[in-house]
N, C-alpha and C positions, 0 to 999 in steps of 0.2 A: 711280677709286674709286666714282664714280657707277654705273658698270656693275656693280661687285661688289655694291653695295647693292641693285640691281635683282634680282640673282641670289638673294641671301640673304634678301630681305625681301618676296618675293612674298606677297600676302595669302592666296593659296590654299594656301601651305605649312602643313600641319598636322602637327606632331609628336604622334602619338597618345599616345606615352609621355611627355608633357610633365612629368608628375609623377615620372618615373623618377629615382631618386637617382643621383647621379654616384658609382658604387660605390666605396666606401672612400676617396673624396677629400672633403675639406672645402674648399669654394671660397668666396672672398669675404672674410669678416672674419677667417678663420684664416690668418695669414701667418707665414712663418718669418722668421728674422732677416734684415734687410737689405731687406725689401720695403715699408718704410714710406714710401719715396720713390717718386715717379712715380704713374701711374694704377694703383690696385690691381686694377682690372677688366680690365687688359690682361695677357694671358699671353705676349705677344710680338708679332711682326709679320713679314711677308714682303713683299718688294718695296715696303716703305714703307707697307703697308696693315695696320692693327692686327688682331690676333686677340684677341677679348675672351673673358671667361669665359662669356658667354652664347653666343657662337659655338661655343665648345668644348663646352659642356654639351649644346647641341642636336645637334651633330654626333656626340658620344659616344653620345647616346641613339639616334640614327638607326643608327649602326654596330652598337650592342648588339642591335638588333632584327632585324638581318639573320641568317637562320637559320644560316649557316655560322660566325657569330661568337658565337652565343648561349652557347656553353660555353667561349669563349676567356678567357684571363686578362686582368686589368686592364691590364697593360702592353701586351699585344697590341692591345687596343682603343684604348688611349691613343695608341700610335704610329701606328696606321692613321688615327685621328682627326686627329692633328697633320699627318700627311703629306697628307691630303685638304685640310685648310684651307690649308696652304702652297701646294699645287698650284693650288688655285682662285685664290688671290691672284696668283700669278706668271702664270698663264695670263690672268687678267683684265687685268693690267697690260699685257702684250704685245699682247693682242687689242685693247685700247683704242687703243694706238698705231697699229694697222693699221686702225682704224675698224670692227672686227668686233663686232657687237652680237648679243645674244640677244633676239629679239623675242617678243612675245606670240603672234604667228602661228606661230613655230617651236615654241613651247611646246605649243600645241594640236595642231599637226601631229604632234609626238612623242607626245602623249597619245592621239591617234586611232590611231596605229600600234600603240601599246602595248596598247590595249584593244580593238582591232578583232576579235580572236578571240572575245571575249565580247559585243561590241556591234557587229555588222557594219555597221549603218547609219551609223557614223561616217565611213566611206569609201565614196564613190560607185563605181559600176562602172568609171568612167573614171579612178579613182585619186585624184580630188580629195577633199580633206578637208572635211567638213561642220563648219565651225568652231562654228556655233551649237549644233548637236547635241552636239558634244564639250564645249562649255561647260556645257550643261544636264546632260549625263551626269556630269561631274566634280562639279558643284554638288550634284546629288542623291546621288552616291556619298559625298561628304564629309559631307553632312548625316546620311546613314544611319550613317556611321562614328562621328560625334560622338554620335549618339543611342544607340549601343550595339549596333548590328547587327553580329554577329561576322563574317559573310561580307563585309560592306562594309568592316569594319576590316581584314580580311586582304588584300583586293584593293587597297584604297587604300594600305596599308602597303607592298605590293610596288612600287607606283608611287613612293612616297616613298623607298624604299630604293634605287631606281634613280638617285636624285639627278639628274634629267633636265637641269636647267639647267646644272650644272657639266659633265656629260658631253657635252652638245651644244656648249657653248662650246669645250671642249677639242678636240672632233672638228672643229669648224669652223675653229679656229685651225690645227691640224695639217694639215688638208686644204688650207687657203689657202697655207701655207708650202710644203708638199710639191709643190704644183702649179707652183711656180716653179723646180723643180729641172730643169735641162737638162744634156745631155751634149754636149761639143764633138766635132768631127770628129777632133781629135787624140787625145782620150780613146778614141773608138771604134776608131781605127786601132791604138792601143796595145793595147787589149783583144783585137782580132783577132789581132795578131801574138803577143801573149802566149799565146794559145791554140794558135796554129798554127806557131810556131817551135820546133823541137825540137833539143835539144843532147845530144851524148854527151860525158861529162866524166870526168876523172880527179880524185881528191881525196885530200888528207891529212886525217885526222879523229881527234879524241880526245874522248871523252865527258867531261862536266863532273866526274863523280864521280872518275874516274881522275886527271884533271888536278889537281883540287882536293887529292887526297891526296898526289900526287907533289910538289906545290909548296907544301904546307902552307898552303892558303888558308883563312882563318878570318874570320868577320865579327864585328866588335866592336859594342858598343852605340853607341859614338861614330859609327861608320860608318852605322849605321841612322838615328841622329839627323840626321846630315849629309844623308842621302838624303831624309828627310822634309822638312827645311828647303828643300832644292833643288827639291822637288816640292809646294809648298804648295797649289797649286790642286787637285791630286789628293788630297792628304792634309791635310785641315784639322784642326788641334788641337781637341779637345773635352774637356769634363769627363768623366772616367772613373775607374773603380776597378779594382784587381786584388784578387781575393778567392780564398781557399782555403776549402773547406767540407767538412764531414763529415755525411753523411745517414744517419740511423738509421731506416729505414722500419718502419712498424708492421705487421709480418708475424706471422701466427699461429705460435706455437711448436709443436713436436711435442706438448707437454703440452696446449696449447690445442685442438689438433685432436682428441686423444684424449678430452678432456672433452666436446667437442661430440658426438662419436660415442657416447660413453657416455650422455650425456643423451638422445639420440634413442633409443637401445636401451631405455631405461626405459619408453618408450611402447609397447613390444611386450608388456608385461605390466601387470597392474593394480598401481597404486601407492597406498600409504597415506602421506599427508603430514601430519605433526603439527607444530603450532606451539605449543610449551609456554607461551610467554609469553602468547599470546592464548587458550590453552585450546581450540584448534580442531584437529579432525582431518578431513582431506579425502581422500576416496577417488576416485582417478582411474582410470576404466576403461581397459583396453588399447585402443589405437587401433583394432584390428580389431573390437572390440565396441562402439564408440561408436555411439550411436543417431542423433546429429545431427552429421554430419561437418563441416558448415560452421561450427557453433559450436565444435567441437573445434579446428579449424584456427585460427579467429579467436582462441582462447584461448592456444594453444601455439605457433603459427607466427609467424615474423617477416615474413610476407606474407599477403595476404588470400586467401580461398577463391576459386578459379576455377571457375565453374559450366559452363564450355565443355565440350562433348563432342568427343572427337577420334577419328578413324577409325584403323584399323590401318595404312593406307597412310601417314598422317601420322607415326605412331610409327616406322614403318620408315624414314622419311626424316630422322629425328633425326640430327644430326651426331655426337653423343656415342655411341660404340659401346657403352660400358658400360651406359648407360641403355637403349639400344635392345635390347640382349641381355637385360637384366633384365626388360623388359616384353614379351618375345616371347610368353609364354603368360599371358594375362590371365584372372584369376578375380575375380568380384565379391566384395568383402569381404576379399580378400587384401591383406596389407601387404608392400611390397617395400623393401629398403634396411636401414640407411642407405647412401646412395651419394653420391659427390662429383659435383657438377654445377657446373663453373666455380668461383666463389668461395662456393658453397653446399654444405651437406650436406643431403640430403633423405630423408624417410621418405614413401613414396608408397603410398596406398591406393586400390584400385579401388572407387569409391563406387557406380557404377551403370553399366548398359549398356542401350542401347535403339536401335532404328532411328532414324536422323536423316537429314534432307535433305542429300544430298551435292551435288546439282545440281538446279536448278529451271528449268523453262520458264515464262516469264511474258509478259504483254502489258500495255501501259500506255497511258493517255491523259494526255499532258503538258499542263498548263495553266501557261504561263509568265507572268511579270510583269516590269515594268520594273526593270532592274538585275539580273535573274537571269542566271546564266552562260549564254552562248550564245543568249540570247533577244533578240527585237526587239520584244516586246510593249510596249504603252503602259499596260496595265492595272496597277492597284495590287496589292500582295500580298493585301490583304483581298478584293478583287474576284476574284482568281484562286482563292482558297480557297473562296469561295462557289460559284463555278462547279464546282469539283472536287467539293464536297460534294453539289451538285445532281445531277451526273452519277452519283456513287456511289449515291444514292437510287434513281435510274432503273434502273441495272444490277443492283442488288440485287433490285428488284421484277421486272425483266425482263432476265435475263442475256443473252438473245439480241440485245439492243440494243447490246451492247458493241462489236462489230466496226463497226457503222454509225457509232456515236459516235466511235470512234477514228479512222476515216477522215475524219470531218467536222470534229471539234473539236481533235484533238491538235496541239500545236505541235512535236512531233517528227515532221517530215514524212517522214523515212525510214521509221520504224516504222509511220506511218499507212498507207503503201502496203501493208503486210502486216497490216492490221487491228490495228495496235498491237503486234505481236509483236516481242520483242527476243531471242528464242531462249533457249538454255540458259545459265545463269550458275552457275559452280562455287562451292562453299562458301567458298573462300578466294581467289576471283578478285580481284586487286588493282586492276585498271583499271576499277572499277565503284563507283558511289556507295555508301558504307557504309550509309546509312539505308535505301536501296532494297533492298540485298542482305540486310540484317538482317531486313527485313519478309518477304521471300519465303522465307527459310530458316526462319522461325518460324511459318509458316501452312500450312494444308493445301490440297491441290488443290481448286479451285473457290472459294477464298476471294476476297473483294473488300475493298479498303481504300484509304484516301488516306494518302500519305506525302509530307511536305515534303522538299525537298532544295535544293541550290544552283541547280538548274535550274528549279525551280518546284514545282508540286503534281502528284504522280503518282496517278492513279486506276489501281490495280493489280488484275490478275486472275491468279491462279495457275493455269496451264494444265496442268502436269504436274510430278511430283516423282520423282526417282530417289534411293532411300535406301540407306544403308550402316549397319552396326552401329557405333554410337558409344559411347565409353567416357568416363566422367567420373571425375576423379581428385581426391582430397583430399591435399594435400601439406603436411607440416610441414617448413618450411624454417628452417635456421639458417645465418646468415652466418659464413663462416670469417674471423675477424678476431682481432687481437691482444687478449688479455684485459687487464683492468685490471692484473693482476700483471705481464704482459709489458710493458705500457706504462710501468709504474713502473720496471721494470728499464732500459728505454731512457732514461727521464728521468734516472735516476741515472748512467748511463754518459755521457750528453751533458753533464749538469751538471758531473760530475767533470772531464771533458775541458776544459770552458770554464774551470773554476777553475784547473786545473793549468797551462793555457797562458797565463795572464795574464803579460804582460811577456816572452813568448817570441817567436821569429821564425817566419816561414812554414815553414821546413824542419822546425823542432821540432814545429810544429802538425801538419804532414802526416804525419810519422813516428809521432807519438803517436796520431793519429786512425786510422791504418792498423792499429795494434796492437789497437784496440778492435773491429775487424771492421766498421767503418762503410764506406759507399761514399764514397770521398774523391776530390775533383776540384779543379782550379784553373781560374779563368777570368780572363783578362787583358783590359783595355780594355772593361769593361762600362759601358755608358752608363746614365744615370739611368732611362730608360724602355725599357731593353732588353726585347725581347719574348721571347727564348728564351735560356736558359743551360742548358747540358748538366747534367742531373741535378736541376735545380731547377724547370724549367718546369711539370712535372705536379704539383708539390706545393702549388700555389696560395699559396705564400709568397714568390715572387720579388718582388712589389711591395713587401711589407713589408721584405724584406731590403735592397732597393736604397734604400728610403726611409731606413732606418737608416744604410746605408753613406754616403749623400750628405748626411746631416744634418751641419751645420757643427760640431756638438759631437763627432762621431765622428772620431777621429784614427787615423792609420795605426798598426797594432798592436793595435787594439781587437778584442774578441771578444764575440760575442753568441749566445745560444741562441734558437731559434724552434721552436714546436710546431705540427705540422700538425693538420688537423681530425680525423684518425683516431688521433691519439696518437703519430705519428712525431716525431722530433727532428732538427733541423738546427743544427749549430754552425758559425758563419761567422767566419773570421779575415780582417780587413781588412789586406791586405799593403801596398798603396800607394794613394794618392789623388792625382788630378791635376785642376787647375782647367781652365777652358775655354781658356786660353792656353798650356797645357803639352802637350808630346807625351809620350804613354805608350809608351815604346820597347818594353817587353815585349809590348804588344798588337800591335805591327807586326812584331816580329822574325821570327815564323814565316812571314809573308807575304813580307817583303822579303829575307830571307836568300838564297833562291835567285837572286833578281834581282841582288843586290849581288855574290854569288859569281860569277855569270856575267860581270858587269862586271870584277871583279878578274881572273878567268881570261882574259878577252879582252885586258886590258892586259898581263898577264904573257905571254900568247902572242905579242903583237906585239913585246914586248921580246926574247923568245927567237928569233923567226923573223927579225926584222930585215928585210933586203932579199933574203933567200934566196928563190929561185923554184923550187928543186928539191924535188918532192913527197916523194921518199924521204928526203932530208935533213931536210925540215920535220917529217915524221912522227916521226923519231928525236928531234928536239929537243922535240917535244910529248909524246913517250911514247905515241903513238897508232898508227895504221895507215893504209895506203893502200887505195884501191879505185876501182872504175869504176861508172858508172851511165849508162843510156841512156834516151831518151824523155823527157828533162827539159824541161818548159815552165815558163813564168812561173807558171801557175796549178796545175800538177801537178808536184811535185818529190818523189816518194816514193822514197826510197833504201832498197834492200833491207837489212834488218838494223838500220836506224837509224830510219826513219820519215819523216814529212812534214817538209820543210825549205823553207819559202817563201823564205828568204834565199838559199839555194843556187839556187833557180829564178830569182830576180831577177838574181843575178850571172851565171848562164849566159846569160840573155837579153841582158844588157848587154855582156858581154865578146866581143871578136872571136875567131875561131878561133885557137888557139895561145897565147892570152894566159893568164896566171896571175893570180888575184885576190889581193887583200890578205887578211889574216886576217879571217874572218867569224865574228861572234857569232851562232850559230844556235840552234834550239830545243833540240837534244839535246847540243850540244857545240860545239867549235871546228872550223871548216873552213878549208881553203885549196883553191881549185878551179881546174882548168885545163880549158878548152874544147878537146876533141879534134876535134870536127866539129860542124857546125850546118846544119840544113835550115830555110831561111827560108820562111815561108808566102807564097804568091802574093798580090800586091796585090789588094784587093777594092774594087770601085767603090761598091757599095751597102752602106753601113754602118748602115742604119736599124735593123736588128735589134740590133746591138751597142749603138747609142745607147739603144734602148728598154730593154735589159737593164740598162745602167748607171743609167738614170733610175729604173727600178723598184727597183734595189738601194739607190740613194741615198734614194728616198722611204721605203723600209722602214727605213733607218737613221734618218731623221728621225722617223718614227712611233715608233720604239723608243727613241731616245736624246735627241731634242731637248728634251723636257720636263724630263728629269733634268738636262740640261746647263744649262737656264735656271734651274732651282732651285739648282744648284751655284753659278751665277754671281750669283744674287740675294743680297741682304743679308737673312738670316733671323735674327731675334732670338727665342730660346727661353727664356722665363722660367718654364716649368712647374715646374722644380725648386724655385723660390722661392715660387711662388704656389699650387701644389697641394700641400697638406700632408696626410699620413696622419693 
């Protein structure tokens, strides 16, 4: 536990979003029934190490700020958070037993590698890490982040999001264990013979579907439950629910669409709007006659005015063919549309046309500072700006001095060799600093200026400009969405369904819901913090639905209506509810039925075949067919018309020539195999390659599977459902 505390309580760990609320969860004093005993600040434990609400909140905050999860649902983030906390504790426990520790030296080595691309002096030319320089860099970066520097915050947050302590301890542990993996000579010899011994076989075969139908093999709920109990390590019971649900998405009706189009068409002509109650009459000019398009758009559009100028080539590259064709012949002052663009209807006016910079050739003198991306300077940002301003004054007075100053003072050593030139930059070139690009595209040839960026301060000279005709558009946009009337209709449908289905069963609910035209689904075995449920994940109501379903007061047969943020409706029927010690048979039936069917088919086939060794007779008993296959090895047993069958390959390797196997339970069906001939691979003296292949395979297996196996074997106590309340 001491090791884990070191990992989680390093003084330099700063969660920038420390004030970030734990979205939609109330933690601490708000407890559900049954949580008044024990430590209310513990959400559970893993491998005997507690997981507190503080641990959870900090990790939830960290995960929430990772870009790929910023739009994820609450349950997705909650489950990732929980999995990370459990994994850290399990790894910590096992690493501690082996004496593996995460040292301060390792932390700074990891930091130096992480930041070396923007701060090269952290690693010497011989590869050694400059620990003192790394400490100083992290300290300054953290201070800058805390004081509100947005660039420092972004860079430091990337380091935090990497969770380096946990990642490196996990990597060290797995590397330590995997290095102990060895292969014996016997394993190497078996692998060699498995690849080089080929057999020609005859077989009797029947596929599972045919055999199941002929012998009326059916899987009962009792058989599924028996299988689950017999495989408790693989299938641990957990609290779950079975739900049926009807989703009424808030989609614009045909009438809604026509009203939006009609509303936009009104802007094609002058309108006179009268408010009798207020005694006001307002005359709205036609869009084409508007004197100030930006004001007009701000007043009547659902989006802001875009002042950008676009070239013909950009318009021709639009993905929407209808808009591209509509704007093929542009006239200033002309209004086009209404036209559908994704979930919008748009009325588009050509506001202006003028030559604009399409690509610009420029030169710069970069003055870097400590902490700037890619720089190794020790000067402060203030000192860097003073130098840049001084150089700007010089080149404005004497432009001919620019090349000399660029060669002498620029921290961009590559451009300095070319008198500061960085060549041509396109208008929408993505791999370029936006502030630099914005400046050069908005200034004329011969202009000088200073622009700050993540790299430092740029003293810029515009060397040349290539222009194209640019067009500015004013666009009145209306979002295509369900109207209040349509939303009211959805509410009435959903509410009536919920009322009618009180006291009914799941089948009644599903049948009634389908008649309403709703999107109807079932989900069995849903856990409290399930991240994805078909048809519900994108509604942003999954967390609310599961909080309701798992509430102790919600009983099987309960029904509830939920409203989405855009007016959609979801009606949920709780079919069944299982506590943490109960198996939810319905949840496993789909997965286990084929497995149990194969077992039943195998046992029935053994009964039918008995001691028979004649393949023709066996195939008749099984209701299958006979066949032959050649080139069968232990690792490659592809049988034409059937597929890959590893069990057949193993039997062919093990059986002597002329012998007939017992009944085999294979991938695609039931087999009985006879080896007609066999070519045994020559004995190989040097088996080092085979040993290495086995070792690498086993190491890969450890890297991929060991951690999950340790977690499965560990005692994990999860009290989130009790302690995190909606």
